[in-house]
C-alpha positions as CSV (number, residue, x, y, z in Angstrom):
1,X,10.6,-98.1,54.1
2,X,8.1,-100.0,51.9
3,X,8.6,-98.8,48.3
4,X,6.5,-100.4,45.5
5,X,8.3,-100.8,42.2
6,X,6.3,-98.1,40.5
7,X,7.3,-95.5,43.0
8,X,11.0,-96.0,43.5
9,X,13.0,-92.8,44.1
10,X,16.6,-93.9,43.6
11,X,18.3,-90.9,41.9
12,X,20.9,-89.9,44.5
13,X,21.5,-86.3,43.5
14,X,17.7,-85.7,43.3
15,X,17.2,-87.2,46.8
16,X,19.9,-84.8,48.2
17,X,18.2,-81.8,46.5
18,X,14.9,-82.9,48.0
19,X,16.4,-83.2,51.5
20,X,17.9,-79.7,51.2
21,X,14.6,-78.2,50.0
22,X,12.6,-79.9,52.8
23,X,15.3,-79.8,55.5
24,X,13.0,-79.4,58.5
25,X,12.7,-83.1,59.2
26,X,11.8,-85.6,61.9
27,X,14.5,-87.6,63.7
28,X,13.3,-90.9,65.3
29,X,15.4,-92.8,67.8
30,X,14.7,-95.7,70.1
31,X,14.6,-95.6,73.9
32,X,13.8,-98.8,75.7
33,X,12.2,-100.3,72.6
34,X,9.9,-97.2,72.2
35,X,10.4,-94.7,69.4
36,X,11.0,-91.1,70.4
37,X,11.0,-88.2,67.9
38,X,11.9,-84.6,67.4
39,X,11.4,-82.1,64.6
40,X,14.6,-80.3,63.7
41,X,16.2,-78.2,60.9
42,X,19.0,-80.1,59.3
43,X,22.2,-79.2,57.4
44,X,22.9,-81.7,54.6
45,X,26.6,-82.1,53.7
46,X,28.5,-84.4,51.4
47,X,32.1,-85.1,52.1
48,X,34.5,-87.8,50.8
49,X,31.7,-89.8,49.2
50,X,29.8,-89.8,52.5
51,X,26.6,-88.0,53.5
52,X,26.3,-86.2,56.8
53,X,23.3,-84.6,58.6
54,X,23.9,-82.1,61.4
55,X,21.6,-80.3,63.8
56,X,21.1,-79.7,67.5
57,X,18.7,-80.7,70.3
58,X,17.8,-78.5,73.3
59,X,20.0,-79.7,76.1
60,X,16.9,-80.8,78.0
61,X,15.8,-83.2,75.2
62,X,16.6,-86.7,76.3
63,X,16.7,-88.0,72.7
64,X,20.3,-86.8,72.5
65,X,21.2,-89.7,74.8
66,X,20.0,-92.3,72.3
67,X,21.5,-91.2,69.0
68,X,25.1,-92.4,69.4
69,X,24.8,-96.1,70.2
70,X,21.7,-96.7,68.1
71,X,20.6,-96.2,64.5
72,X,18.3,-93.2,64.1
73,X,15.9,-92.5,61.2
74,X,15.5,-89.0,59.8
75,X,12.4,-88.5,57.7
76,X,12.3,-85.8,55.0
77,X,8.8,-85.2,53.7
78,X,6.6,-82.4,52.7
79,X,4.7,-82.3,49.4
80,X,1.6,-84.5,49.3
81,X,-1.9,-84.5,48.0
82,X,-5.1,-86.5,48.2
83,X,-6.0,-88.1,44.8
84,X,-9.6,-88.7,44.2
85,X,-10.8,-91.7,42.1
86,X,-12.9,-89.2,40.1
87,X,-9.7,-88.6,38.0
88,X,-9.4,-92.2,36.9
89,X,-10.8,-93.9,33.8
90,X,-12.0,-97.0,35.8
91,X,-15.1,-96.3,37.9
92,X,-14.1,-99.0,40.3
93,X,-11.0,-97.3,41.7
94,X,-10.0,-96.3,45.2
95,X,-8.7,-93.0,46.7
96,X,-5.0,-92.6,47.3
97,X,-2.4,-90.1,48.3
98,X,0.5,-88.9,46.2
99,X,3.7,-87.8,48.1
100,X,7.5,-87.7,48.1
101,X,9.7,-88.7,51.0
102,X,13.3,-89.7,51.8
103,X,14.3,-91.7,54.8
104,X,18.0,-91.4,56.0
105,X,19.3,-93.9,58.5
106,X,22.5,-93.6,60.5
107,X,24.3,-93.3,63.8
108,X,25.4,-89.9,65.2
109,X,28.2,-88.4,67.2
110,X,27.8,-85.6,69.7
111,X,29.8,-82.5,68.9
112,X,31.6,-81.3,72.1
113,X,34.4,-79.3,70.6
114,X,33.4,-75.6,71.0
115,X,34.8,-74.4,67.7
116,X,33.1,-77.2,65.8
117,X,29.8,-76.6,67.7
118,X,30.0,-72.9,66.8
119,X,30.6,-73.8,63.1
120,X,27.5,-76.1,63.1
121,X,25.4,-73.3,64.6
122,X,26.7,-70.6,62.2
123,X,26.2,-72.9,59.2
124,X,22.6,-73.2,60.3
125,X,22.2,-69.5,60.6
126,X,23.7,-69.0,57.1
127,X,21.2,-71.5,55.6
128,X,18.0,-70.3,57.4
129,X,18.6,-66.7,58.4
130,X,21.7,-65.3,56.7
131,X,20.7,-61.7,57.4
132,X,21.0,-62.5,61.1
133,X,24.6,-63.6,60.9
134,X,26.3,-60.2,61.4
135,X,24.0,-59.6,64.4
136,X,24.9,-63.0,65.8
137,X,28.6,-62.4,65.4
138,X,28.3,-59.0,67.2
139,X,26.7,-60.5,70.3
140,X,28.8,-60.8,73.5
141,X,30.8,-64.0,74.1
142,X,29.0,-64.4,77.4
143,X,25.6,-64.5,75.6
144,X,26.8,-66.8,72.9
145,X,28.5,-69.2,75.3
146,X,25.3,-69.3,77.4
147,X,23.3,-70.1,74.3
148,X,25.7,-72.9,73.3
149,X,25.5,-74.5,76.7
150,X,21.7,-74.8,76.0
151,X,22.1,-77.1,73.0
152,X,23.5,-80.5,72.1
153,X,24.9,-80.4,68.6
154,X,25.4,-83.6,66.6
155,X,26.4,-85.0,63.2
156,X,24.8,-88.1,61.8
157,X,26.6,-90.2,59.1
158,X,24.0,-91.6,56.7
159,X,24.5,-95.3,56.2
160,X,21.3,-96.0,54.3
161,X,19.2,-93.7,52.2
162,X,15.8,-94.7,50.8
163,X,13.2,-92.7,49.0
164,X,9.7,-93.0,47.6
165,X,8.2,-90.7,44.9
166,X,4.5,-91.6,44.5
167,X,3.2,-89.3,41.9
168,X,0.7,-91.4,39.9
169,X,3.3,-93.2,37.8
170,X,1.0,-96.2,37.6
171,X,-1.7,-94.1,35.9
172,X,-2.1,-93.3,32.3
173,X,-0.9,-90.0,30.8
174,X,-4.5,-88.8,30.4
175,X,-5.3,-89.6,34.1
176,X,-2.1,-87.8,35.3
177,X,-3.1,-84.8,33.2
178,X,-6.5,-84.7,35.0
179,X,-4.9,-85.0,38.4
180,X,-2.3,-82.3,37.7
181,X,-4.9,-79.9,36.3
182,X,-7.1,-80.4,39.3
183,X,-4.3,-79.9,41.8
184,X,-3.2,-76.7,40.0
185,X,-6.7,-75.2,40.3
186,X,-6.6,-75.1,44.1
187,X,-4.9,-72.6,46.2
188,X,-2.7,-75.1,48.1
189,X,1.0,-74.6,47.2
190,X,1.9,-78.1,48.5
191,X,-0.7,-79.6,46.1
192,X,0.7,-77.5,43.3
193,X,4.2,-78.8,44.0
194,X,2.9,-82.4,43.5
195,X,1.2,-81.3,40.3
196,X,4.6,-79.9,39.1
197,X,6.2,-83.2,39.9
198,X,3.6,-85.1,38.0
199,X,4.1,-82.8,34.9
200,X,7.9,-83.3,35.2
201,X,7.2,-87.0,35.0
202,X,5.3,-86.6,31.8
203,X,7.9,-84.5,30.1
């Protein structure tokens, strides 16, 4: 991940918070020197000074075959906004894009133990649809076992974590104020999120 000095995102706890907030991420693996990718919801867990990401593929997804022996990349990214040169003091300026992203690298293990696999799935339900948990637990074992056979659960241990927070840090306070005000005026909640990050930078 290329990260210019101005845009380094190194605060570990803040990166973890960002990953949990934007946990529907893209996992990229390599098959025969060609990248393959899947969008998945992730659980982010810290244990014994290590960081783990867990999720599951559909059993038909071949990417599960390439995450154990090779390093995969999980990309967490969401808030972004186009930044027009009209906000800058210098007329001879170029357009750009502000955004925040975290890249997590690591190798995974497939979870075959049924109890552990169930735990991964139930933790996912607790995070994304806690109201459904009682209904899930009331379903027949036959249905649940059939559903479990249709997925490949995995846990990835993060060995390298890199982030970039590009929110106009290289601009003046006046320019950042113009940018934030402009983004707040629109109806796009993602752009408003970037505006909030810019204002937090100013505080």
